[in-house]
N, C-alpha and C positions, 0 to 999 in steps of 0.2 A: 068235768071236762078234761080229757087227758092233755098232758103237756106235749108240745111238739118242739123239736129242736132244729136249729139251722147249723149245719156242718160246712165250714169253709176251709179250703185247703189250696195251696199253690201247686202248680205242676210245671215241670220244666219243658215238657213236650207232649203232644198227643200222638197216637198212632196215625200214620199217613197212608195206611193200606186199608182200604174199605173192606169190611167184613162181607162175606157173601150173604149172611142172613140179615133180616131186619126185625129181630125179636125184640120183645118189650125190654126196655132197659138200655137199648142202643140209641145213641144221639148222633146223628150225622151233622157235621158242620162243614160248610163250604166258605172259604175265604175267596173274596171276589176282588180283583183289581179292576177298578172302574175303567181306568184309562186304557187297559189291554183290550177292552171290549169295543173301543171306537170303531174299528174295521167292521164290526158286525152290528152297528147301531141301527141301521135302517131295518135290517132283518128282525132285530129284537123288538123294534118299536111296532112291528106288525102283530105282535103277540098281545098288545094292549088293546082293550076294548075302548069304546068311545069315552066312556067316563074317565078311565085312566089317562087317556090322551089328554083330555080336558084339564085333569089336574096337573099334569106335566106342564101344560101351556101356562098355568097360573103362576109358576115359579118366576120370580123376577130375574134370577140369574141363570143363564144357559147351563152353567155347570150343574147346578142343582137339578134342573130339568133332566139333563142327561143321566145324572146319578139315579134319579127316581126311575126313569125309563128302564135303564139297564138293570137295576136291582129287581124291579117288578118283573120284568120279563124272565130273567133268570130264576127268580122264585117260582114263577108259574111253570117253568120247564121241570124244576126239581120236584115240586108238588105233583105234577102230572105223573112223573115216574113213580112217586111214592103211593099215589092213589090209583094207579093203573088207568089213567086217563090220558087226554090230549091237552096241551098247554092252553089251546083256545077255548077249552071246555072248563078251565079253572076259573071260578069266580071267587074273588076274595072280598070279604065284607068285614065290617067292624061290629064288635060286641057293643053293649050299652056303655061299657067302660073303655071303648076304643081300642080293644085288642083285636088285631086282625085274625080272621078265622076262615075256614072253608065251610059254607053252610050245610053242605052235604055230610051226612054222618059216615065219614071215611075212617074215623079213628086216627087221623093224622093231625099232629100238633106242630106248630112252627112258630119262629120268632125271627125277626130281623133287626139289624142294627148297622149303622154306618158312621164313619168319621173320617175326615181327610179324603183320600183316595181309595179307601178300603171300605168294604161292606162284608158283613158275615150273615150266613143264613144257617139256622138250626132247624132240623126236622126230627121229630120223634114220635112215640106212640103214647107219651104221657105229657103233661103240661110242662112247657120249657120256656126259659127266658134267656136272652142273650144281650150283652151290651159290650160295644167296643169303643174305645176312646183314644184319639191320637194325643199323646202326651206333649202338648205344645209348651214350649219353654217360657212364652210370654203370657201364659194362662195364670190368672191370679186365683190359685186354689185356696188360699187362706180364708178368703171371704165366704167361699162355699162351705168349707169345713166348719166355719164358725156356726152356721145354722143347721148344717145336716149331719154332723158328727157328734157322737157322744164324748164325754170327757176322756174316757178310756181310748176311743178311736183317735182323738186329737193327740193325746199323749204318744200313741203308737207312731203316728206321722212325725211328731217332733223328735223322738228319740232314734228314728231310722236313719241309717247312713244315706239313704236315697228318699228323702221326704215326698219329692213329687211323684215318684213311682208308687210310693206307699199310698198316697192320696188317691191315685187312680185306681189302685188295687181295691180299696175299700169302696170308693164311689161306684166303680162298675159292679161290684157285688150287690150293692143296694139296688141299683137300677135293673140288673138282671133278675133279681128276686121279685121285685114289684111287677116287671113285665111278665114273668112266669105266672104269678098269681092271677094277673089280669083283672084285678078288682079296682084299678085306678090309683092315682096319686094319694099319698096321706100327707096330712099337714105337718107331722113331726117326723122327719126322717131319722132323728135320733133314737126312735123306738126300734129301729132295725140295727142290731148289733152285728157287724160283719168282720169280727176279728177271727183269728185262726182257731180259737178254742170253741168247742160246741156250746151254743148259747140257746137258752129257752126262748122261743119266738113269743113276743108280747101278745097277750090275748086281745089287745086293742086292734091288732092288724086283722082285717077281715079276709075271709076266703081261705084260711089255713085249715086244712083237714088232715095233714100228714106232715112229717118232717121234710126238710128240704136240704139238698146238697148243692154247694157251689164250688166250682173249680175255676181257678184264675190262672191265666197264661199271659206272659209278655212275648210279643213277637216283633220281628223286624227292627228290634231296639227303639221302637217309637210308638207302639200300640199296646194297650192293655185291654184283655178281653176276659170276661166272666160268663160262665154258663151256669144256670140255675135249673134244677129239675126236682120234682117230688122224689123223696127217697122210698116211697111206698112201692113195694113189688120187688122184681129182680134187681140184681146189682147193676148199677149204672156203668155203661161203658161209653166212652166218647171217642169219635173218630173225626180227625180234621183233614180236609184236602183242599187244595186250590182248585177253583173252578177255571176251565180253560175252554 
């Protein structure tokens, strides 16, 4: 069984000019400010089907319901563009491991994450995972690192001049990788090594058929985001833009 490797790296910024093509290897990411979409909320809500509206209604907090509604509606708009369809025709389902997908064989892969007042949406032609986390100053990251980080990862956090940022850098990488695989959670997150050096992917992790690349970016001085994709095929190019 061939060995597959996980390559993680930090990037200072991503291109904000959307390429004209949509060739394999290109990952388009949209950063969505939930609060900025409030004036369009009723219009966006109309793009949700009955099941999605019922799901929004089950949220206890209005803020969470609005976040789901806005993110789901914008996702359908973007997927419709990628799949050459109309937003109202986009039906999003869950795999047996709860990874969102489009049931039609469109060749479009996507992933969504949100934290605080921000959401990010990734769309590509290969499996992709994305995670964003607001780096809250009152969050007790030590307890999470204790059960989720290897000794080497914990040491990396401790020796960093910015341990909180370093924790979220490694954590979002783990989350993005698992979401990209779409095989569900694993019991031991320490099996996934997300340091900057290329690391052999543990064979106990299911669903790995190729190497994976992860790029990590800090933005707005408050959020950490990681994007994971299979490294099989054309060189990966990532484009980031703000949805307006």
